N, C-alpha and C positions, 0 to 999 in steps of 0.2 A: 739652245744647243748644248749638247754634252761636251765635256773637254775633249773627248775623242773626235767628235765631229769638228770642233774648232781646229784641232791639230791637223786633221786631214784637209780641211778647206784651206788652211794656211799653206801647207805644202803644195797642194794643187795650184793655188793661186800663183805662187812664185815659179812653179814649173811652167805655167802658161806664159810667164814673162821671159822664159829662157834660162832659168836656173836649174842646175842639176840637183836632184834630191840625193842627199848623202845620209848615211846612218849616224846615230849618236856615237861619239868616241868613248873610250874608257873614262871612268871617273878618276883614274890615276893617269895623269897626262905624261906624254913623252916630252917633257919640258922641265929642265932643272930649276927654273925660276918659280915653279908652282908646285905646291903639295897636292892639290886636288883641282879638278876641272871646275872652274867657276863661271864659265861663260861659253857660249856657242862658238865664239871665234877662236878659242884656244887651239883646236885641231887645225885651224887654217893659218896659223902664224907663218909656216913656211911658204904659203901661197902669197900672203901679203908682202913678204920679204923677197919674193921671186926666187926662192930656192926650189920651189916646185911650180909647175905650170898646169893650169886647168885645161881640159879638153877644149879646143877652140870652138867646138859646136855649142858651147854654153857660155852665157855671159856672167855666170856666178853660181853660187850654191845655195841650197836651203836645207835646214836641218831642224830636228827637235832634239836638243842636247840635254842629257841628264847633268845636273849641276849640284855642287855643294858649295855654299857660300859661307866660309868661316869669317870673312871680313864683316859680315852683317850680324854676327852671333850675339852681340850685346843688344841688338834691337829685336831679336826674335820674340814674338808674342803679340806684336801689334798687327794691324791689318795690312801692313805694307812690306813686311820683311819675312822672308822664308829661308829655311836652312837648306832643304833639299827640294828641288823642283825641276821641271823641264822647261827649257828656254827655247822658244821659237825664234829662228833667225834666218836672215838672208844676207849673203855676203858677196861683195864685188871686189875684184882684184885689179880694177882699172877699166872695166868695160862700162860701168855706169856709176853715177855719183849722186850728189845732193838732190838734183831735180827729180830724178827717178825715184830715189829712196823716199823722199817726202810724198811725192804724188802717189806712189803705190801704197804707202802706209795709210794715207788719207782714203784712198779708194777702198782698201780692204776694211778699214774701220767703218766707213759710212755705207758702202754698198754691199759688202759681204756680211759683216756683223750687224749692220743696220743701226749703228750708234747715232743718236741725234747730234747734229753738228753743233748745236748751241750749247752742248754740255762737254765739248772737247776744248781743252786748253793746251797751250804749247809753250815750252821753254827752249831758249837757244843760248849758246855760249855768248858771253857778254859783248864781244866785238864782232859777232857773226851777222853782219847786215844782210849778206847774201841769202841766208836761210830765212830770215824774216820776210824778205821780199818773195821768196818761193811760197811760204805759207799764205801770204796775202794774195798771191796770184791764184791760189787754189780756192779762194773764197773765205779764208779765215779772217775774222774781224781782228783789227789791231789790238783791241782791248782784251783779246784772248791769247795774246803772245807776250811773254815777258823774258827778260834777260837774267841769267844767273851766272855766277862765277865758276872758277875752276873746280871747286869742291862738288858742285852739282852737275855741271855740263861740260866736263872734260873727262874722257873715259880711258882707263888703263886696265889691262889684265896682268898685274904683276909689275915689278920694278923696271922691267925692260921690255922692248918689243913694240909691236904696232899699237898706236894710240891716236887720239884725236878729239876734237870738239864734238859735241853731240847735241841733238835736239830731241827732247822728250815730249810724249803725248800723255795727257792726263784726262781722266774722266771725272767730272764733277758729280760726286755722290749725293750732294745736297747739303744745305746748311745744318740739317738736323744731326749730321755725323761730324760736324766741324767743331772748331774751338770757339766760335762766336765772335771772333775778332773782326772788326770791319776791314782790317788789312789782310785777312786770310786769302791766300792765293797759292798756286802751285809752288812747292818748295817748303810750305808750312809743315811743321811737325805733326799736325793733326791729320786725321784720316779722310778729310773731305775730298781732297784731290788725289785720286789714285793713279799713279804712273803705271801704264801698261805697255808702253812701247818706247824704245830708245833707238833713234837713228844715229848711229855712231859713224862719224866721217873719219875713217881710219887713214889719215894722210901723213902721219909722222912715225918715225922709228925711235921710240924713247930710249934713253940711256940713263944709267944710274949717275 
């Protein structure tokens, strides 16, 4: 598949689940806490905070958002960090949560993209037992799930606003691109495990 085909399949998939397709917002956000738009959820902060309401005909939104990531700038140049890119996203403001987010991410990965299940690995926030049970209920082997701390599995877009624990999906590119360590697993600084999806459970309003 080309990137354009993946983009369109993603948007249509989440439209089929009841999400409203929305356009990418400006790279210069209407948000005083951010210099540049760094993630797809930025334009939806007012929806998460219930300052704006989505048309009740939809259960959420889906976008392909243009992003600039200055927080990753020191890491640019490896296979896992980009400066300018488009982020595919789906967003719920209370109509669906962890069960649906994980199930749909797994469905799209395995049934639409056709990724082999045995090469997918999952991380969860260190005390999130609920999400571990969800992945296991979807058929994920327990040894393909690991817990990581706040630096890896708690997501924020800026110092204030919507945030929460997250669960990431990684594709195992094979030991030939890894570090060779027997302890290599998702979260390692080598390029073996490539994170390609992040389910962010936006359940908190962070304050400085």
